[in-house]
N, CA, C and O atoms as a CHARMM CRD file, in Angstrom:
* protein
*
  276
    1    1 MET  N     -7.18300  -0.55700   1.49200 PROA 1      0.00000
    2    1 MET  CA    -6.37600  -0.60300   0.30200 PROA 1      0.00000
    3    1 MET  C     -6.24500  -2.05800  -0.12200 PROA 1      0.00000
    4    1 MET  O     -5.93200  -2.94000   0.67800 PROA 1      0.00000
    5    2 LYS  N     -6.49300  -2.27500  -1.39800 PROA 2      0.00000
    6    2 LYS  CA    -6.45000  -3.65100  -1.88800 PROA 2      0.00000
    7    2 LYS  C     -5.89600  -3.65900  -3.31500 PROA 2      0.00000
    8    2 LYS  O     -6.64400  -3.84300  -4.27600 PROA 2      0.00000
    9    3 PRO  N     -4.59000  -3.45900  -3.44700 PROA 3      0.00000
   10    3 PRO  CA    -4.01900  -3.46200  -4.79500 PROA 3      0.00000
   11    3 PRO  C     -3.98700  -4.86400  -5.39500 PROA 3      0.00000
   12    3 PRO  O     -3.94100  -5.86400  -4.67900 PROA 3      0.00000
   13    4 ASP  N     -4.01100  -4.91100  -6.70600 PROA 4      0.00000
   14    4 ASP  CA    -3.87100  -6.18200  -7.42100 PROA 4      0.00000
   15    4 ASP  C     -2.41500  -6.27100  -7.87400 PROA 4      0.00000
   16    4 ASP  O     -2.01500  -5.61200  -8.83300 PROA 4      0.00000
   17    5 PHE  N     -1.63100  -7.09000  -7.17800 PROA 5      0.00000
   18    5 PHE  CA    -0.20800  -7.22000  -7.47200 PROA 5      0.00000
   19    5 PHE  C      0.06300  -8.14700  -8.64900 PROA 5      0.00000
   20    5 PHE  O      1.21700  -8.30900  -9.04500 PROA 5      0.00000
   21    6 ASN  N     -0.97000  -8.75700  -9.21700 PROA 6      0.00000
   22    6 ASN  CA    -0.78400  -9.78100 -10.24700 PROA 6      0.00000
   23    6 ASN  C     -1.20100  -9.35700 -11.64600 PROA 6      0.00000
   24    6 ASN  O     -1.43100 -10.21800 -12.49600 PROA 6      0.00000
   25    7 VAL  N     -1.30600  -8.07500 -11.91200 PROA 7      0.00000
   26    7 VAL  CA    -1.65300  -7.61500 -13.25600 PROA 7      0.00000
   27    7 VAL  C     -0.45500  -7.86100 -14.16900 PROA 7      0.00000
   28    7 VAL  O      0.65400  -7.41100 -13.88400 PROA 7      0.00000
   29    8 ALA  N     -0.68400  -8.56500 -15.24800 PROA 8      0.00000
   30    8 ALA  CA     0.39700  -8.91200 -16.18600 PROA 8      0.00000
   31    8 ALA  C      1.05600  -7.65300 -16.74500 PROA 8      0.00000
   32    8 ALA  O      0.37800  -6.72100 -17.17600 PROA 8      0.00000
   33    9 GLY  N      2.38700  -7.64400 -16.73100 PROA 9      0.00000
   34    9 GLY  CA     3.15600  -6.53500 -17.29600 PROA 9      0.00000
   35    9 GLY  C      3.26600  -5.31800 -16.39100 PROA 9      0.00000
   36    9 GLY  O      3.88100  -4.32500 -16.77900 PROA 9      0.00000
   37   10 LEU  N      2.69600  -5.36600 -15.21400 PROA 10     0.00000
   38   10 LEU  CA     2.74300  -4.23700 -14.29200 PROA 10     0.00000
   39   10 LEU  C      3.72200  -4.54600 -13.17100 PROA 10     0.00000
   40   10 LEU  O      3.52900  -5.49900 -12.41600 PROA 10     0.00000
   41   11 ASP  N      4.78200  -3.73300 -13.06200 PROA 11     0.00000
   42   11 ASP  CA     5.82000  -3.95900 -12.05100 PROA 11     0.00000
   43   11 ASP  C      5.70500  -3.03400 -10.85500 PROA 11     0.00000
   44   11 ASP  O      6.45000  -3.17800  -9.88600 PROA 11     0.00000
   45   12 GLY  N      4.77700  -2.08300 -10.91000 PROA 12     0.00000
   46   12 GLY  CA     4.60800  -1.17600  -9.79100 PROA 12     0.00000
   47   12 GLY  C      3.54000  -0.13400 -10.05300 PROA 12     0.00000
   48   12 GLY  O      3.15100   0.10700 -11.19600 PROA 12     0.00000
   49   13 VAL  N      3.07200   0.47900  -8.97600 PROA 13     0.00000
   50   13 VAL  CA     2.05900   1.53200  -9.05200 PROA 13     0.00000
   51   13 VAL  C      2.33900   2.54000  -7.94700 PROA 13     0.00000
   52   13 VAL  O      2.75800   2.17800  -6.84800 PROA 13     0.00000
   53   14 LYS  N      2.10200   3.79800  -8.25600 PROA 14     0.00000
   54   14 LYS  CA     2.22700   4.86500  -7.27500 PROA 14     0.00000
   55   14 LYS  C      0.96300   5.71600  -7.38100 PROA 14     0.00000
   56   14 LYS  O      0.63000   6.21300  -8.45700 PROA 14     0.00000
   57   15 ALA  N      0.25600   5.88300  -6.24800 PROA 15     0.00000
   58   15 ALA  CA    -0.99200   6.64300  -6.26600 PROA 15     0.00000
   59   15 ALA  C     -1.13000   7.42400  -4.96700 PROA 15     0.00000
   60   15 ALA  O     -0.58400   7.04900  -3.92900 PROA 15     0.00000
   61   16 SER  N     -1.87600   8.52100  -5.05400 PROA 16     0.00000
   62   16 SER  CA    -2.17000   9.30400  -3.86300 PROA 16     0.00000
   63   16 SER  C     -3.55800   9.92000  -4.00000 PROA 16     0.00000
   64   16 SER  O     -4.09400  10.06600  -5.09800 PROA 16     0.00000
   65   17 HSD  N     -4.11600  10.27200  -2.85400 PROA 17     0.00000
   66   17 HSD  CA    -5.44400  10.88300  -2.80900 PROA 17     0.00000
   67   17 HSD  C     -5.43100  11.95300  -1.72600 PROA 17     0.00000
   68   17 HSD  O     -5.04300  11.69500  -0.58700 PROA 17     0.00000
   69   18 ARG  N     -5.85900  13.15300  -2.09200 PROA 18     0.00000
   70   18 ARG  CA    -5.92300  14.24300  -1.11500 PROA 18     0.00000
   71   18 ARG  C     -7.30400  14.17900  -0.45000 PROA 18     0.00000
   72   18 ARG  O     -8.30700  14.57800  -1.04200 PROA 18     0.00000
   73   19 SER  N     -7.33900  13.67200   0.78300 PROA 19     0.00000
   74   19 SER  CA    -8.58700  13.55700   1.52700 PROA 19     0.00000
   75   19 SER  C     -8.75700  14.80500   2.40300 PROA 19     0.00000
   76   19 SER  O     -7.83100  15.60800   2.51700 PROA 19     0.00000
   77   20 PRO  N     -9.92600  14.97100   3.01800 PROA 20     0.00000
   78   20 PRO  CA   -10.10300  16.10300   3.93500 PROA 20     0.00000
   79   20 PRO  C     -9.16200  16.04700   5.14300 PROA 20     0.00000
   80   20 PRO  O     -8.98300  17.04800   5.83700 PROA 20     0.00000
   81   21 TYR  N     -8.56000  14.87400   5.39500 PROA 21     0.00000
   82   21 TYR  CA    -7.70100  14.68300   6.56400 PROA 21     0.00000
   83   21 TYR  C     -6.21100  14.72000   6.23300 PROA 21     0.00000
   84   21 TYR  O     -5.37200  14.68800   7.13300 PROA 21     0.00000
   85   22 GLY  N     -5.88800  14.78800   4.95300 PROA 22     0.00000
   86   22 GLY  CA    -4.49500  14.78000   4.51300 PROA 22     0.00000
   87   22 GLY  C     -4.32200  13.82500   3.34200 PROA 22     0.00000
   88   22 GLY  O     -5.28100  13.21100   2.87300 PROA 22     0.00000
   89   23 VAL  N     -3.09500  13.71300   2.88400 PROA 23     0.00000
   90   23 VAL  CA    -2.80100  12.89700   1.70900 PROA 23     0.00000
   91   23 VAL  C     -2.62300  11.43100   2.10000 PROA 23     0.00000
   92   23 VAL  O     -1.88400  11.10800   3.03000 PROA 23     0.00000
   93   24 ILE  N     -3.30500  10.56100   1.38200 PROA 24     0.00000
   94   24 ILE  CA    -3.18400   9.11900   1.53500 PROA 24     0.00000
   95   24 ILE  C     -2.33200   8.63500   0.36900 PROA 24     0.00000
   96   24 ILE  O     -2.60800   8.98300  -0.77900 PROA 24     0.00000
   97   25 LYS  N     -1.30400   7.83800   0.64200 PROA 25     0.00000
   98   25 LYS  CA    -0.41600   7.36500  -0.41700 PROA 25     0.00000
   99   25 LYS  C     -0.26400   5.85500  -0.37700 PROA 25     0.00000
  100   25 LYS  O     -0.27600   5.23200   0.68400 PROA 25     0.00000
  101   26 SER  N     -0.12100   5.29100  -1.55800 PROA 26     0.00000
  102   26 SER  CA     0.17100   3.86700  -1.69100 PROA 26     0.00000
  103   26 SER  C      1.10200   3.70600  -2.88000 PROA 26     0.00000
  104   26 SER  O      0.82900   4.19500  -3.97600 PROA 26     0.00000
  105   27 GLU  N      2.20300   3.01400  -2.64400 PROA 27     0.00000
  106   27 GLU  CA     3.17600   2.77200  -3.72000 PROA 27     0.00000
  107   27 GLU  C      3.73800   1.37000  -3.54700 PROA 27     0.00000
  108   27 GLU  O      4.18200   0.99700  -2.46200 PROA 27     0.00000
  109   28 TRP  N      3.71400   0.60000  -4.62600 PROA 28     0.00000
  110   28 TRP  CA     4.33200  -0.71900  -4.56700 PROA 28     0.00000
  111   28 TRP  C      5.16200  -0.96100  -5.81200 PROA 28     0.00000
  112   28 TRP  O      4.90000  -0.41300  -6.88200 PROA 28     0.00000
  113   29 ARG  N      6.17500  -1.80500  -5.63500 PROA 29     0.00000
  114   29 ARG  CA     7.07900  -2.14600  -6.73200 PROA 29     0.00000
  115   29 ARG  C      7.57000  -3.56800  -6.52700 PROA 29     0.00000
  116   29 ARG  O      7.87800  -3.97500  -5.40700 PROA 29     0.00000
  117   30 LYS  N      7.64000  -4.32500  -7.62700 PROA 30     0.00000
  118   30 LYS  CA     8.19500  -5.68000  -7.57200 PROA 30     0.00000
  119   30 LYS  C      9.70900  -5.59700  -7.69600 PROA 30     0.00000
  120   30 LYS  O     10.22800  -4.93700  -8.59700 PROA 30     0.00000
  121   31 ASN  N     10.41900  -6.26800  -6.79100 PROA 31     0.00000
  122   31 ASN  CA    11.87800  -6.34400  -6.84500 PROA 31     0.00000
  123   31 ASN  C     12.29400  -7.39000  -7.87500 PROA 31     0.00000
  124   31 ASN  O     11.46300  -8.16500  -8.34900 PROA 31     0.00000
  125   32 ASP  N     13.55900  -7.41300  -8.21500 PROA 32     0.00000
  126   32 ASP  CA    14.08400  -8.39400  -9.17300 PROA 32     0.00000
  127   32 ASP  C     13.89700  -9.82700  -8.68900 PROA 32     0.00000
  128   32 ASP  O     13.79100 -10.74600  -9.50100 PROA 32     0.00000
  129   33 ASP  N     13.85500 -10.02600  -7.36700 PROA 33     0.00000
  130   33 ASP  CA    13.69100 -11.37500  -6.81500 PROA 33     0.00000
  131   33 ASP  C     12.22200 -11.79800  -6.71000 PROA 33     0.00000
  132   33 ASP  O     11.92000 -12.87700  -6.19800 PROA 33     0.00000
  133   34 GLY  N     11.30500 -10.94100  -7.19800 PROA 34     0.00000
  134   34 GLY  CA     9.88500 -11.28100  -7.18400 PROA 34     0.00000
  135   34 GLY  C      9.12400 -10.81100  -5.95900 PROA 34     0.00000
  136   34 GLY  O      7.89500 -10.86900  -5.91900 PROA 34     0.00000
  137   35 ARG  N      9.86400 -10.34500  -4.95800 PROA 35     0.00000
  138   35 ARG  CA     9.19800  -9.83600  -3.75500 PROA 35     0.00000
  139   35 ARG  C      8.62400  -8.45100  -4.04700 PROA 35     0.00000
  140   35 ARG  O      9.07100  -7.76400  -4.96500 PROA 35     0.00000
  141   36 ILE  N      7.63900  -8.05700  -3.26400 PROA 36     0.00000
  142   36 ILE  CA     6.96800  -6.77600  -3.45800 PROA 36     0.00000
  143   36 ILE  C      7.26800  -5.88100  -2.26000 PROA 36     0.00000
  144   36 ILE  O      7.18700  -6.31400  -1.11100 PROA 36     0.00000
  145   37 ARG  N      7.60900  -4.64500  -2.54300 PROA 37     0.00000
  146   37 ARG  CA     7.78600  -3.64500  -1.49100 PROA 37     0.00000
  147   37 ARG  C      6.62100  -2.67400  -1.60300 PROA 37     0.00000
  148   37 ARG  O      6.42700  -2.04400  -2.64300 PROA 37     0.00000
  149   38 TRP  N      5.84400  -2.55400  -0.52900 PROA 38     0.00000
  150   38 TRP  CA     4.64400  -1.73500  -0.52000 PROA 38     0.00000
  151   38 TRP  C      4.78300  -0.66900   0.54400 PROA 38     0.00000
  152   38 TRP  O      4.93800  -0.97900   1.72500 PROA 38     0.00000
  153   39 LYS  N      4.72900   0.58900   0.13200 PROA 39     0.00000
  154   39 LYS  CA     4.80900   1.71700   1.05500 PROA 39     0.00000
  155   39 LYS  C      3.44300   2.38700   1.13400 PROA 39     0.00000
  156   39 LYS  O      2.80700   2.64200   0.11100 PROA 39     0.00000
  157   40 ILE  N      3.00100   2.66500   2.34500 PROA 40     0.00000
  158   40 ILE  CA     1.70300   3.27900   2.58400 PROA 40     0.00000
  159   40 ILE  C      1.89000   4.46600   3.51700 PROA 40     0.00000
  160   40 ILE  O      2.68700   4.41300   4.45400 PROA 40     0.00000
  161   41 SER  N      1.15100   5.53300   3.25200 PROA 41     0.00000
  162   41 SER  CA     1.15000   6.68800   4.13900 PROA 41     0.00000
  163   41 SER  C     -0.29900   7.01600   4.49600 PROA 41     0.00000
  164   41 SER  O     -1.14200   7.20000   3.61700 PROA 41     0.00000
  165   42 VAL  N     -0.57600   7.08600   5.80200 PROA 42     0.00000
  166   42 VAL  CA    -1.92200   7.34300   6.31300 PROA 42     0.00000
  167   42 VAL  C     -1.86400   8.63900   7.12200 PROA 42     0.00000
  168   42 VAL  O     -0.99600   8.79000   7.98100 PROA 42     0.00000
  169   43 PRO  N     -2.78300   9.58100   6.85600 PROA 43     0.00000
  170   43 PRO  CA    -2.77000  10.86200   7.57700 PROA 43     0.00000
  171   43 PRO  C     -2.94500  10.70400   9.09000 PROA 43     0.00000
  172   43 PRO  O     -3.40800   9.67100   9.57400 PROA 43     0.00000
  173   44 VAL  N     -2.56900  11.74000   9.81200 PROA 44     0.00000
  174   44 VAL  CA    -2.67900  11.78600  11.27400 PROA 44     0.00000
  175   44 VAL  C     -4.13900  11.59500  11.68800 PROA 44     0.00000
  176   44 VAL  O     -5.05500  12.10100  11.03800 PROA 44     0.00000
  177   45 ASN  N     -4.33500  10.86000  12.77100 PROA 45     0.00000
  178   45 ASN  CA    -5.65400  10.58500  13.34600 PROA 45     0.00000
  179   45 ASN  C     -6.57300   9.77600  12.42100 PROA 45     0.00000
  180   45 ASN  O     -7.79700   9.85900  12.52800 PROA 45     0.00000
  181   46 CYS  N     -5.98300   9.00600  11.52800 PROA 46     0.00000
  182   46 CYS  CA    -6.74600   8.16100  10.60800 PROA 46     0.00000
  183   46 CYS  C     -6.22200   6.73100  10.68500 PROA 46     0.00000
  184   46 CYS  O     -5.19200   6.46500  11.30300 PROA 46     0.00000
  185   47 HSD  N     -6.93700   5.83000  10.05700 PROA 47     0.00000
  186   47 HSD  CA    -6.47000   4.45300   9.93800 PROA 47     0.00000
  187   47 HSD  C     -6.87600   3.93300   8.56500 PROA 47     0.00000
  188   47 HSD  O     -7.73400   4.51300   7.89800 PROA 47     0.00000
  189   48 ALA  N     -6.26100   2.85400   8.15800 PROA 48     0.00000
  190   48 ALA  CA    -6.56900   2.23600   6.86700 PROA 48     0.00000
  191   48 ALA  C     -6.65600   0.72800   7.05200 PROA 48     0.00000
  192   48 ALA  O     -5.95400   0.15100   7.88200 PROA 48     0.00000
  193   49 ILE  N     -7.50500   0.11400   6.28900 PROA 49     0.00000
  194   49 ILE  CA    -7.57300  -1.33700   6.24700 PROA 49     0.00000
  195   49 ILE  C     -6.89900  -1.77100   4.96300 PROA 49     0.00000
  196   49 ILE  O     -7.27300  -1.34100   3.87200 PROA 49     0.00000
  197   50 ILE  N     -5.89500  -2.63300   5.10700 PROA 50     0.00000
  198   50 ILE  CA    -5.15100  -3.09200   3.93500 PROA 50     0.00000
  199   50 ILE  C     -5.33100  -4.60400   3.78100 PROA 50     0.00000
  200   50 ILE  O     -5.53400  -5.33400   4.75200 PROA 50     0.00000
  201   51 PHE  N     -5.25100  -5.03300   2.54800 PROA 51     0.00000
  202   51 PHE  CA    -5.37800  -6.45300   2.22200 PROA 51     0.00000
  203   51 PHE  C     -4.05600  -6.93300   1.65300 PROA 51     0.00000
  204   51 PHE  O     -3.59600  -6.43100   0.62700 PROA 51     0.00000
  205   52 LEU  N     -3.44400  -7.90300   2.31600 PROA 52     0.00000
  206   52 LEU  CA    -2.16500  -8.45900   1.89600 PROA 52     0.00000
  207   52 LEU  C     -2.40200  -9.56700   0.86300 PROA 52     0.00000
  208   52 LEU  O     -3.49600 -10.12800   0.80400 PROA 52     0.00000
  209   53 PRO  N     -1.39400  -9.88400   0.05600 PROA 53     0.00000
  210   53 PRO  CA    -1.56800 -10.89200  -1.00100 PROA 53     0.00000
  211   53 PRO  C     -2.01900 -12.26300  -0.50900 PROA 53     0.00000
  212   53 PRO  O     -2.64300 -13.01000  -1.26300 PROA 53     0.00000
  213   54 ASP  N     -1.71400 -12.60800   0.74400 PROA 54     0.00000
  214   54 ASP  CA    -2.11300 -13.91600   1.26900 PROA 54     0.00000
  215   54 ASP  C     -3.56500 -13.93000   1.76400 PROA 54     0.00000
  216   54 ASP  O     -4.03200 -14.93600   2.29800 PROA 54     0.00000
  217   55 GLY  N     -4.28200 -12.79600   1.58200 PROA 55     0.00000
  218   55 GLY  CA    -5.67600 -12.70900   1.98600 PROA 55     0.00000
  219   55 GLY  C     -5.88100 -12.12100   3.36500 PROA 55     0.00000
  220   55 GLY  O     -7.01300 -11.86300   3.77300 PROA 55     0.00000
  221   56 GLU  N     -4.78000 -11.90400   4.09400 PROA 56     0.00000
  222   56 GLU  CA    -4.87900 -11.32200   5.43200 PROA 56     0.00000
  223   56 GLU  C     -5.32000  -9.86600   5.33800 PROA 56     0.00000
  224   56 GLU  O     -4.83500  -9.11100   4.49400 PROA 56     0.00000
  225   57 MET  N     -6.24000  -9.48400   6.21000 PROA 57     0.00000
  226   57 MET  CA    -6.68700  -8.10400   6.31800 PROA 57     0.00000
  227   57 MET  C     -6.04100  -7.51300   7.56700 PROA 57     0.00000
  228   57 MET  O     -6.01200  -8.15100   8.61900 PROA 57     0.00000
  229   58 LYS  N     -5.52000  -6.28500   7.44400 PROA 58     0.00000
  230   58 LYS  CA    -4.79300  -5.68100   8.55800 PROA 58     0.00000
  231   58 LYS  C     -5.20100  -4.21300   8.66100 PROA 58     0.00000
  232   58 LYS  O     -5.36400  -3.53400   7.64700 PROA 58     0.00000
  233   59 GLU  N     -5.36300  -3.73300   9.88800 PROA 59     0.00000
  234   59 GLU  CA    -5.65600  -2.32100  10.10400 PROA 59     0.00000
  235   59 GLU  C     -4.37900  -1.62100  10.56500 PROA 59     0.00000
  236   59 GLU  O     -3.70600  -2.08300  11.48700 PROA 59     0.00000
  237   60 VAL  N     -4.05300  -0.50800   9.91700 PROA 60     0.00000
  238   60 VAL  CA    -2.86600   0.26800  10.28900 PROA 60     0.00000
  239   60 VAL  C     -3.29600   1.68000  10.65800 PROA 60     0.00000
  240   60 VAL  O     -4.25900   2.21200  10.10500 PROA 60     0.00000
  241   61 GLY  N     -2.58300   2.27100  11.58500 PROA 61     0.00000
  242   61 GLY  CA    -2.87700   3.63200  12.01700 PROA 61     0.00000
  243   61 GLY  C     -2.11800   4.65500  11.19900 PROA 61     0.00000
  244   61 GLY  O     -1.47000   4.32200  10.20600 PROA 61     0.00000
  245   62 SER  N     -2.20700   5.89100  11.62300 PROA 62     0.00000
  246   62 SER  CA    -1.54600   6.96800  10.91300 PROA 62     0.00000
  247   62 SER  C     -0.02700   6.77000  10.92600 PROA 62     0.00000
  248   62 SER  O      0.53600   6.19700  11.85900 PROA 62     0.00000
  249   63 GLY  N      0.60900   7.25600   9.87700 PROA 63     0.00000
  250   63 GLY  CA     2.05000   7.16100   9.77000 PROA 63     0.00000
  251   63 GLY  C      2.45600   6.56800   8.43100 PROA 63     0.00000
  252   63 GLY  O      1.64200   6.40500   7.52100 PROA 63     0.00000
  253   64 ASN  N      3.72900   6.25300   8.34200 PROA 64     0.00000
  254   64 ASN  CA     4.29900   5.65300   7.12800 PROA 64     0.00000
  255   64 ASN  C      4.58400   4.19200   7.40100 PROA 64     0.00000
  256   64 ASN  O      5.20200   3.84300   8.40700 PROA 64     0.00000
  257   65 TRP  N      4.12900   3.34400   6.49900 PROA 65     0.00000
  258   65 TRP  CA     4.26200   1.89200   6.64000 PROA 65     0.00000
  259   65 TRP  C      5.01800   1.34600   5.45300 PROA 65     0.00000
  260   65 TRP  O      4.83100   1.79800   4.32400 PROA 65     0.00000
  261   66 ASP  N      5.87100   0.37700   5.70800 PROA 66     0.00000
  262   66 ASP  CA     6.69500  -0.23300   4.67600 PROA 66     0.00000
  263   66 ASP  C      6.60100  -1.75300   4.84100 PROA 66     0.00000
  264   66 ASP  O      6.99400  -2.30000   5.87200 PROA 66     0.00000
  265   67 PHE  N      6.07700  -2.42400   3.81700 PROA 67     0.00000
  266   67 PHE  CA     5.90600  -3.87900   3.87200 PROA 67     0.00000
  267   67 PHE  C      6.76400  -4.53500   2.80500 PROA 67     0.00000
  268   67 PHE  O      6.86600  -4.03400   1.68500 PROA 67     0.00000
  269   68 GLU  N      7.36800  -5.63600   3.14800 PROA 68     0.00000
  270   68 GLU  CA     8.11400  -6.48100   2.20800 PROA 68     0.00000
  271   68 GLU  C      7.31700  -7.77300   2.10000 PROA 68     0.00000
  272   68 GLU  O      7.22800  -8.53300   3.06400 PROA 68     0.00000
  273   69 LEU  N      6.73900  -8.02100   0.93300 PROA 69     0.00000
  274   69 LEU  CA     5.82700  -9.15100   0.74700 PROA 69     0.00000
  275   69 LEU  C      6.41900 -10.20400  -0.17200 PROA 69     0.00000
  276   69 LEU  O      5.78100 -11.22400  -0.43500 PROA 69     0.00000
């Protein structure tokens, strides 16, 4: 997952995809203080590679993830 958090005029996005393994979800929103809250849901027995705004790549396993960026 590699969202573009810097699109002008865009304060958040919510998306999901029904895969053969379950629903994959990604939702992010900019707070009033400029920080970003990113929620991710990865189906059981799966993993996702995510790209953080600082360029760091991270692998997460199944479950619900909540990042404050």
